[in-house]
N, C-alpha and C positions, 0 to 999 in steps of 0.2 A: 651578229652577237659576237662581241670581242671576248676571247677567253684570257683570264689573267692567271698568273701564277701565284698561288697561295703559300706554297713552301717548297723548299729544295732540300733534299736530303742527300748526304755523301756517306757512303759506307765503306769500310775497309775489310779486307779479307786477311785473315790470319791463319797461319798453318801451326797448329799446336800438336804436340806429342801426347798422343791418347795413352799409349802403353809403351813404357820404355822397354820392357821386356820382348814384347811382340814388334817393336819398332813401327807402331801404327801412327799414322798422322791423320789428323782431322782439320778440315778447312771450316773456318767459323767466321760468319759475317757479322760484323758489329758496326753500330752507328758512330760516325766520326764527328759530323757537323751537320747542322740544320739551320735554316734560315726561314723565317715566316714573314709573310707580306700582308698589308692591309688591302683593303678593296681598292685603293688609289695606286697600288703597286710599291708603296713604301715599305722599306724594311721595318719591322716591328720587333723582331727577336732574332737574335744570332747565338747559337748555342754550339760550344765545341765540347767534345766529350773525351775522356782518357781511355785507355786500353780496356778498362774494366766497365765501360759505359756509363761512368759517373760523370756529371757536369764538372768541367774544370774551368770553364769560362762562359759567362752568360751576359749578354748585353741586351736591354730592353729600350726601345726607342718609342717616344711619345711625340704627337704632332698637335698643332693648333688647327682651328677650323680652316685656315688658309693653306695647310699642307707644310707649314714651317716645322722643322725638327725644334722642340722646345725642351725636351729631356732625353739624356742618354744615361742610364744607370748600368755600372759594370759590378758584376758580382763573380766571386770564385766559386760559388755553387748556388743553388737555388735560394739560398737565405742570407748569405754574407755579402753585404754591399762593400765593394772596395772604394769605390768614388762614384760621384753623380755629377754630371755636367748639365746645367740648365742655360738656355738662350733666351734672349729678349730681342725682339725685332722692332724697327721702326716702321712707319706708315708705308714704306715702299717694299716691305718684306726683306729688308737687309738686316744682317745681324748688327744689333747695336751694342750689347753686352753679352758677355759669356762668363759663367760662373763654374768654377771647379770646386765642388763641396767634398771636404774629407770627412772621416769618420768621427773625428773629434770635434766636428761642428764648425771648423774653420773653413775659409774658402778663399781661392785666388779669384782675381777679376781680370777679364780681358776687355778693353774698350776699343770699339772699331770706329774708324773716322773715314768718311767718304768725301770725295771732291764733288764739284757741280755736276760733273757727268755721271756720278754714280759709281765711280771706281774706287776701289779700296785704297787708301793712301797711308794708313797707319793702323797698327795694332799696338795698343800699350798695355803690358801685362804688370798687375799689381798683386803683390803677395798677400797672405793672410794678415801680416803685420801692417798693412797699407802702405808698404814700401814699393817703389818703382823696381820691378825685376827686369824687364826688358822692352825695347821698342823696335818694332819692325816697321820701316818706311818703304814704300812702293812708289816708283817713278815710272811714268808713261810717256810715250810718244804717240799722241792721238789714242787709238785704242789699243796699241802694243804696249805691253809691259816691257820696259827696258831693263830694269833690275830691282831687286829688293836689298835692304840694307838692315841688318839685325845688329843692335847694340844690346849687350848684357850689362845692365847698370851696375851690379857689384863687382864685376871683375874688369870692366872696361873693354871687354873683348868684343870684336865686331866681325861680323860675317858679311861679305858682300857678294851677291849672287846675280851674275848676268843671265839674261834669258835671251 
């Protein structure tokens, strides 16, 4: 029987001054971070807490039947969604499109393009006004990534990264 991790919890210890007049210190253990996993071992919830044990950052992950991440929701507490990311896959379980949804209902899109070998060759990001934001191009020598090249459309800035 294989045992799987259901959750991981990280605690922090704080030393607080219990009584200033008596100069008494007290050690308090508080939750700092917790991660929950589904039965397949995929992360389904990532929670960060502040020093008062209130949620300050929460990420919820959802997967399709093939185990592909299809949604990532980022919240600043249990109820306030900051942004939501959704992903669409092709028949080979490679990311086809990625959408970054904002609170006002708008969204940015990233389109992924692969070569015949299934290697990622381009990511094209389009903003909520349907304007090209940036393109990242990947070049390979066989199975080895040689470099990627990022071009920001609005500013004409480019980043060239050798691997």
